[in-house]
Phi, psi and omega in degrees: 000131181290137172300130190298326190257012173247147172213153181243126176239140170295146176290144169224157187300337178295342182257019183300314184294320178296315179300307184298318180297320180295317179300317181295332180266352187287171184267353181214022179264159175212173190301340180299336183266359173289148189294329180292340170273306184303322191275356181293337176245038180295340177290341183257348182224133176278105186298137176218035180294151185232152181235131184246129182243146168238115182056042178068014177251126183291122182243346182196152172227156179229103174293128187199161174224160179262133174227103186059242179258015180256142165260122182247131184247085352234143187297337180263006182234152178298322178208172180166061177280205180292127174261120191238156175279175184291342180274359180297125178244171181298317180296317178296321180298320178299321175291324177298316179297318178305311184292323180295317181294320175298311180302314182290324176298320179295333181265007174089009174283149179244340187209150174242129170258111193243126182240091185294155177291122178302151189298334184293343178269357185279133170281329173228160177305132188216045184254024176299330180293324179298319179292317181294325175300316178300311182297328181275006176073027178293151182247129174292116186253343183200142177221114175262153183245120175254170180234127188231137172263128171271111192293332182275355180218060187280138176273157182289155173294156170285164179302321183297316183291323177295318181295316181297318180294318178295326178296318181293320179297319179296333176281000176058044176283148181253118176260127183204160173298150181218153171249008182274069183295326180296316178301315180294315182294334172297315178298313180301316180296318179299317182293314182295324181286320183290317188258340186229355182053045180228172175238154177299152176297321181256143167283162179299320179291330178291311183293327176295317180297315180295320179294328175292327180283329184229063184297338179275352185242330183245112188226147176247131173240137187221154174259127182241148163244105193054246183261001186266123175282122182255336179197162177198166177222129172265125180255132167259112185255126173238184186300322184257340193225140165253113187250130179277104181283319178220142175225126181202152178215151172291169177302317177293323178297322177296319181294328183272353183077024185297318180298318178298323181294318178300312182296318178299318179293322178292315183294318187261349182235289187295323183239031180298327183264000179282135184305317185228145172241111189248128183272348183090176191281153178235027181243158180223177177052053179055038175089353183282339180245124176266121173283090189298323179295319180293315180300315181294323176306312181290322179296331182292346171271002181102011181273158176221175199280138167233138181259147173244111188260154171236139179236148172248127180234119178278145180273125183305136179082003180247149174228146183266000000 
């Protein structure tokens, strides 16, 4: 039976301002969930985002897309579970999940793929959804491993990272903010193709466009020798976390330790007061394979593990 004072509505573009204002005021939202970020790849994902109201008051949103009979939260984002206001409690969240499942069942969905916002991004504790997933019998289907530095309790660098950073300093490289996203993404694409036979998730024009929409949140820092960019890091900055979205260096930059110098400058200068510095995941094959060398590289800066989880939740009465 549906709770009488809750309702779930599909998102529509006329509600963009309401959605964005709610995300900015929420206890676990960040700019990734604002519509000008989510909708840049709307041609690749069929939006199925939801808005939850209690007595006509918006209390939660769920960034999501439809893939066949699955609701995915969200296929174009690393994570994106229920974004809630400060008043969200465990009891209300259980009712929200009940109402969501009824709504999705009525719309022909059979399964929810749910990727909760990791705790490091929360302004206040916001794991009511994890409890609701447990109560609903959700299955942990994937676990990726990220590496995070807690800035108020930083561990020392390894000897190798200290040596590499000092080498770059002796080369008198200059680390500074940059707007030359195209030059950096050319380096990123070269590195991914040469060492991993992959392409970046974003094209240069896409990341430049997103940085133009969110200049306070998407930033490029680069190491230069005079006018030549040798390495760079694109940071996705939220209230709690400075996250390295991309890290890359030219072959010469690698030899000089330019990438390490950029990271050292970010950790110790630009984001010294940020609660967390997160390097992103080091796992492949849906979390089953750990790229141990990559994880160790990040751990050598003083980082330790944070998990990014995926859950599968079946909708009662439905079969796939």
